[in-house]
C-alpha positions in Angstrom: 82.9 -39.2 125.2 79.7 -38.4 127.1 77.8 -35.3 127.7 77.5 -34.4 131.4 74.9 -32.2 132.9 75.7 -29.6 135.4 72.2 -29.0 136.3 72.3 -30.2 139.8 75.3 -27.6 140.6 73.2 -24.7 138.9 70.2 -25.9 140.8 72.0 -25.6 144.2 73.7 -22.3 143.4 70.3 -20.9 142.9 68.4 -22.7 145.3 66.0 -24.4 143.3 64.5 -27.7 143.7 63.6 -29.9 140.6 59.8 -29.2 141.0 60.3 -25.4 141.4 62.6 -25.1 138.5 60.1 -27.3 136.3 57.3 -25.0 137.2 59.3 -21.8 136.6 60.7 -23.0 133.3 57.3 -24.6 132.2 58.9 -28.0 131.4 58.1 -31.6 132.9 59.6 -32.2 136.2 60.6 -35.7 135.2 62.8 -34.0 132.3 64.4 -31.9 134.9 65.1 -34.9 137.2 66.5 -36.9 134.4 68.7 -34.2 133.4 69.9 -33.3 136.9 70.8 -37.0 137.5 72.5 -37.5 134.1 69.8 -40.1 133.3 68.2 -38.3 130.2 68.8 -39.9 126.8 66.8 -37.3 124.9 66.3 -33.6 125.8 64.2 -31.1 123.8 66.1 -27.9 122.5 63.1 -25.9 123.8 63.6 -27.6 127.2 67.2 -26.6 127.4 66.5 -23.2 126.2 63.7 -22.6 129.1 66.1 -24.1 131.7 68.8 -21.6 130.6 66.5 -18.7 130.5 65.3 -19.2 134.1 68.8 -20.3 135.6 70.4 -17.2 133.9 72.9 -19.3 132.2 74.4 -20.5 128.8 73.9 -24.0 127.2 77.6 -24.4 127.8 77.2 -23.9 131.6 74.4 -26.6 131.6 76.1 -29.2 129.5 79.7 -30.2 129.0 81.4 -32.9 126.9 83.8 -35.3 128.9 86.3 -37.4 127.1 86.1 -41.2 127.8 89.6 -41.0 129.6 88.5 -38.3 132.0 85.1 -39.9 132.8 86.9 -43.1 133.6 89.5 -41.5 135.8 86.9 -39.8 137.9 83.7 -42.1 138.3 80.7 -40.3 139.5 77.1 -41.2 140.6 75.9 -38.5 138.4 77.4 -39.7 135.1 75.5 -40.9 132.4 74.5 -40.3 128.8 72.2 -37.4 127.8 
């Protein structure tokens, strides 16, 4: 299984660029970029909390667990471990 971020979709829906979201949430831009591109290996809970507050979403909206069989059936450029 892997954890997939839906951050890029949330950013598009709310018309945020990575730098704008990072600034509004008070978090590092590289953390936002890594999470949006499913390249993050570790994310602080405080960072996730701040992102959810700014985006007006729940943690379950931001992250999802994807079983291995589903992730292999639909390969995506955005997939990666968080």
